N, CA, C and O of each residue as an XYZ file, in Angstrom:
364
protein
N       0.729     -1.177     -0.075
C       0.003     -0.059      0.097
C       0.934      1.137     -0.032
O       2.088      1.019      0.380
N       0.461      2.448     -0.651
C       1.082      3.525     -0.731
C       0.269      4.629     -0.384
O      -0.948      4.448     -0.406
N       0.754      5.842     -0.039
C      -0.220      6.991      0.087
C       0.504      8.131     -0.448
O       1.734      8.176     -0.480
N      -0.385      9.201     -0.935
C       0.192     10.496     -1.426
C      -0.873     11.434     -1.029
O      -2.000     11.018     -0.763
N      -0.559     12.699     -0.977
C      -1.200     13.716     -0.884
C      -2.182     14.050     -1.898
O      -1.693     14.116     -3.026
N      -3.402     14.276     -1.823
C      -4.341     14.670     -2.877
C      -5.327     15.681     -2.356
O      -5.635     15.756     -1.166
N      -5.854     16.532     -3.402
C      -6.884     17.480     -3.165
C      -8.286     16.890     -3.235
O      -8.723     16.337     -4.244
N      -8.976     17.044     -2.078
C     -10.510     16.510     -2.088
C     -11.324     17.790     -2.122
O     -11.050     18.698     -1.337
N     -12.311     17.900     -2.996
C     -13.456     18.945     -2.940
C     -14.535     18.468     -2.010
O     -15.026     17.340     -2.062
N     -14.889     19.460     -1.108
C     -15.926     18.948     -0.209
C     -17.072     20.117     -0.307
O     -16.816     21.305     -0.504
N     -18.322     19.589     -0.143
C     -19.383     20.454     -0.005
C     -19.988     20.833      1.201
O     -20.607     20.037      1.908
N     -19.819     22.118      1.482
C     -20.182     22.690      2.781
C     -21.778     22.543      3.054
O     -22.523     22.198      2.137
N     -22.225     22.796      4.246
C     -23.599     22.735      4.407
C     -24.455     23.861      3.662
O     -25.650     23.665      3.436
N     -23.865     24.952      3.316
C     -24.464     25.992      2.637
C     -24.443     25.757      1.020
O     -24.951     26.563      0.239
N     -23.790     24.549      0.614
C     -23.771     24.313     -0.820
C     -22.601     24.650     -1.516
O     -22.365     24.223     -2.646
N     -21.751     25.505     -0.802
C     -20.483     26.038     -1.366
C     -19.392     24.991     -1.208
O     -19.397     24.147     -0.312
N     -18.404     25.112     -2.195
C     -17.413     23.977     -2.073
C     -16.077     24.670     -1.375
O     -15.828     25.874     -1.417
N     -15.336     23.738     -0.776
C     -13.988     24.136     -0.277
C     -13.093     22.916     -0.575
O     -13.536     21.775     -0.707
N     -11.830     23.250     -0.665
C     -10.659     22.330     -1.021
C      -9.878     22.097      0.130
O      -9.702     23.010      0.937
N      -9.324     20.821      0.321
C      -8.456     20.364      1.339
C      -7.531     19.328      0.827
O      -7.837     18.541     -0.069
N      -6.355     19.360      1.450
C      -5.381     18.242      1.199
C      -5.511     16.946      2.239
O      -5.456     17.116      3.457
N      -5.664     15.820      1.717
C      -5.849     14.509      2.591
C      -4.631     13.702      2.101
O      -4.064     13.873      1.022
N      -4.325     12.849      2.992
C      -3.552     11.635      2.595
C      -4.460     10.535      2.117
O      -5.344      9.988      2.777
N      -4.100     10.283      0.829
C      -4.874      9.150      0.264
C      -4.089      7.983      0.042
O      -2.906      8.104     -0.276
N      -4.735      6.628      0.204
C      -4.122      5.420      0.136
C      -4.391      4.600     -0.921
O      -5.570      4.376     -1.195
N      -3.463      4.081     -1.604
C      -3.782      3.292     -2.774
C      -3.198      1.778     -2.602
O      -2.169      1.522     -1.977
N      -3.921      0.937     -3.176
C      -3.204     -0.541     -3.103
C      -2.046     -0.660     -3.921
O      -1.112     -1.394     -3.599
N      -2.054      0.052     -5.009
C      -0.716      0.045     -6.058
C      -0.423      1.199     -6.503
O      -1.375      1.939     -6.752
N       0.809      1.647     -6.711
C       1.134      2.883     -7.292
C       0.621      3.322     -8.542
O       0.566      4.501     -8.893
N       0.244      2.329     -9.210
C      -0.368      2.542    -10.607
C      -1.958      2.829    -10.445
O      -2.544      3.147    -11.479
N      -2.613      2.758     -9.399
C      -4.061      2.901     -9.130
C      -4.213      4.388     -9.490
O      -3.385      5.241     -9.170
N      -5.416      4.645    -10.232
C      -5.798      5.908    -10.517
C      -6.532      6.649     -9.405
O      -6.340      7.844     -9.177
N      -7.405      5.862     -8.707
C      -8.162      6.455     -7.638
C      -7.945      5.759     -6.281
O      -8.047      4.534     -6.215
N      -7.677      6.429     -5.300
C      -7.295      5.824     -3.899
C      -8.499      4.998     -3.505
O      -9.618      5.154     -3.996
N      -8.150      4.017     -2.485
C      -9.286      3.138     -1.954
C      -9.553      3.795     -0.469
O     -10.568      3.445      0.134
N      -8.764      4.624      0.050
C      -9.247      5.237      1.386
C      -8.462      6.576      1.534
O      -7.591      6.893      0.723
N      -8.783      7.304      2.538
C      -8.170      8.737      2.655
C      -8.531      8.996      3.990
O      -9.444      8.390      4.551
N      -7.785      9.954      4.572
C      -7.888     10.470      5.851
C      -9.197     11.107      6.001
O      -9.666     11.701      5.030
N      -9.855     11.052      7.129
C     -11.325     11.619      7.397
C     -11.106     13.197      7.418
O     -11.886     13.968      6.859
N     -10.058     13.574      8.061
C      -9.686     15.000      8.244
C      -8.703     15.538      7.358
O      -7.782     14.786      7.041
N      -8.728     16.728      6.888
C      -7.687     17.397      6.137
C      -6.376     17.438      6.937
O      -6.423     17.382      8.166
N      -5.254     17.532      6.307
C      -3.978     17.540      6.942
C      -3.431     18.948      6.923
O      -3.869     19.687      6.042
N      -2.621     19.379      7.688
C      -1.816     20.538      7.706
C      -0.355     20.188      7.461
O       0.142     19.103      7.762
N       0.291     21.205      6.886
C       1.830     20.963      6.628
C       2.377     20.918      8.079
O       2.012     21.637      9.009
N       3.451     19.807      8.106
C       4.049     19.922      9.496
C       5.302     19.111      9.200
O       5.316     18.278      8.293
N       6.466     19.390     10.056
C       7.792     18.724      9.724
C       8.730     18.743     11.046
O       8.577     19.645     11.869
N       9.555     17.888     11.206
C      10.480     17.817     12.214
C      11.497     18.793     12.121
O      12.202     19.089     13.086
N      11.621     19.382     10.836
C      12.748     20.419     10.619
C      12.087     21.222      9.537
O      10.957     20.965      9.121
N      12.973     22.380      9.020
C      12.501     23.138      8.131
C      12.461     22.526      6.879
O      11.609     22.765      6.023
N      13.523     21.617      6.755
C      13.847     20.803      5.366
C      12.471     19.900      5.188
O      11.783     19.852      4.168
N      12.244     19.208      6.409
C      11.094     18.243      6.277
C       9.746     19.055      5.975
O       8.871     18.668      5.200
N       9.723     20.212      6.696
C       8.385     20.950      6.334
C       8.304     21.319      4.802
O       7.247     21.296      4.170
N       9.510     21.656      4.279
C       9.625     22.084      2.861
C       9.188     20.877      1.966
O       8.474     21.088      0.986
N       9.594     19.651      2.277
C       9.317     18.324      1.487
C       7.897     18.237      1.734
O       7.299     17.969      0.692
N       7.172     18.362      2.695
C       5.705     18.204      2.998
C       4.899     19.188      1.972
O       3.961     18.771      1.293
N       5.359     20.521      1.932
C       4.885     21.489      1.114
C       4.946     21.251     -0.463
O       4.048     21.559     -1.247
N       6.057     20.700     -0.764
C       6.427     20.327     -2.079
C       5.438     19.197     -2.578
O       4.904     19.230     -3.687
N       5.237     18.135     -1.591
C       4.229     17.192     -1.885
C       2.792     17.642     -2.063
O       2.026     17.179     -2.908
N       2.494     18.617     -1.159
C       1.112     19.239     -1.229
C       1.019     20.053     -2.497
O      -0.050     20.107     -3.105
N       2.113     20.698     -2.926
C       1.962     21.359     -4.290
C       1.806     20.587     -5.361
O       1.069     20.945     -6.280
N       2.556     19.292     -5.389
C       2.267     18.393     -6.452
C       0.850     17.911     -6.457
O       0.267     17.743     -7.528
N       0.249     17.672     -5.260
C      -1.210     17.332     -5.202
C      -2.142     18.221     -5.872
O      -3.200     17.858     -6.385
N      -1.672     19.455     -5.837
C      -2.574     20.575     -6.293
C      -2.572     20.597     -7.837
O      -3.448     21.205     -8.453
N      -1.616     19.952     -8.430
C      -1.543     19.879     -9.970
C      -2.147     18.528    -10.400
O      -2.246     18.352    -11.615
N      -2.565     17.547     -9.573
C      -3.324     16.410    -10.050
C      -4.680     16.668    -10.040
O      -5.074     17.626     -9.375
N      -5.599     15.877    -10.759
C      -6.932     16.054    -10.784
C      -7.524     16.031     -9.338
O      -7.124     15.312     -8.422
N      -8.473     16.876     -9.291
C      -9.122     17.025     -7.918
C     -10.150     15.883     -7.653
O     -10.856     15.487     -8.581
N     -10.237     15.404     -6.536
C     -11.122     14.326     -6.127
C     -12.332     14.827     -5.440
O     -12.317     15.968     -4.980
N     -13.357     14.093     -5.332
C     -14.573     14.251     -4.611
C     -15.033     12.993     -4.049
O     -14.934     11.910     -4.625
N     -15.548     13.184     -2.878
C     -16.284     11.949     -2.005
C     -17.642     11.659     -2.748
O     -18.449     12.579     -2.884
N     -17.885     10.526     -3.180
C     -19.150     10.153     -3.775
C     -20.259     10.320     -2.741
O     -19.975     10.344     -1.544
N     -21.666     10.450     -3.222
C     -22.753     10.515     -2.388
C     -22.992      9.475     -1.301
O     -23.698      9.741     -0.327
N     -22.427      8.336     -1.459
C     -22.460      7.254     -0.489
C     -21.425      7.401      0.542
O     -21.447      6.751      1.588
N     -20.419      8.352      0.209
C     -19.427      8.430      1.305
C     -18.321      7.490      1.248
O     -17.329      7.627      1.964
N     -18.460      6.553      0.429
C     -17.515      5.295      0.504
C     -16.463      5.296     -0.539
O     -15.530      4.501     -0.422
N     -16.518      6.130     -1.576
C     -15.480      6.209     -2.684
C     -15.155      7.884     -3.132
O     -15.791      8.877     -2.777
N     -14.158      7.826     -3.873
C     -13.668      9.297     -4.456
C     -13.792      8.763     -5.914
O     -13.713      7.626     -6.380
N     -14.043     10.143     -6.542
C     -13.948     10.110     -7.956
C     -13.390     11.465     -8.435
O     -13.521     12.463     -7.727
N     -12.810     11.507     -9.551
C     -12.164     12.672    -10.131
C     -13.369     13.609    -10.625
O     -14.349     13.166    -11.223
N     -13.169     15.006    -10.289
C     -14.100     16.098    -10.725
C     -13.443     17.035    -11.633
O     -12.246     17.238    -11.425
N     -13.956     17.583    -12.509
C     -13.374     18.637    -13.325
C     -13.848     20.017    -12.467
O     -15.003     20.250    -12.112
N     -12.720     20.836    -12.233
C     -12.894     21.942    -11.588
C     -12.278     23.187    -12.513
O     -11.108     23.304    -12.875
N     -13.358     24.054    -12.783
C     -12.899     25.254    -13.660
C     -12.483     26.359    -12.607
O     -13.336     26.896    -11.900
N     -11.193     26.666    -12.534
C     -10.719     27.657    -11.416
C     -11.487     28.977    -11.705
O     -11.819     29.640    -10.723
N     -11.801     29.426    -12.930
C     -12.531     30.621    -13.383
C     -13.925     30.521    -12.742
O     -14.373     31.426    -12.037
N     -14.562     29.443    -12.999
C     -15.833     29.354    -12.517
C     -15.952     29.343    -11.012
O     -16.904     29.913    -10.477
N     -15.026     28.718    -10.306
C     -15.057     28.809     -8.875
C     -14.728     30.209     -8.360
O     -15.359     30.674     -7.410
N     -13.850     30.823     -8.905
C     -13.478     32.153     -8.536
C     -14.684     33.171     -8.618
O     -14.908     34.095     -7.836
N     -15.362     32.830     -9.658
C     -16.659     33.654     -9.971
C     -17.750     33.499     -8.828
O     -18.485     34.450     -8.559
N     -17.835     32.405     -8.226
C     -18.804     32.129     -7.190
C     -18.409     32.769     -5.996
O     -19.276     33.043     -5.167
N     -17.086     33.077     -5.764
C     -16.791     33.780     -4.580
C     -17.106     35.284     -4.561
O     -16.871     35.952     -3.554
């Protein structure tokens, strides 16, 4: 099993979206969609500045990958198309 940081889009109670980074777990490195993820988003943390920078770099890579969203049943993730311009206009 392997894990990487991924961005998950969440729907707030008022219907608006927010984005958070989670640790996502894969059976194999070649899997496209993770099989599980951390319930709560994670914050950057490190035992040293160098370690913190590595965490931030992994989080930056996560922002370059397709955004994920939890399915209605709450048991799976799926990729979603996110139009940054559309999202910015909602705010």
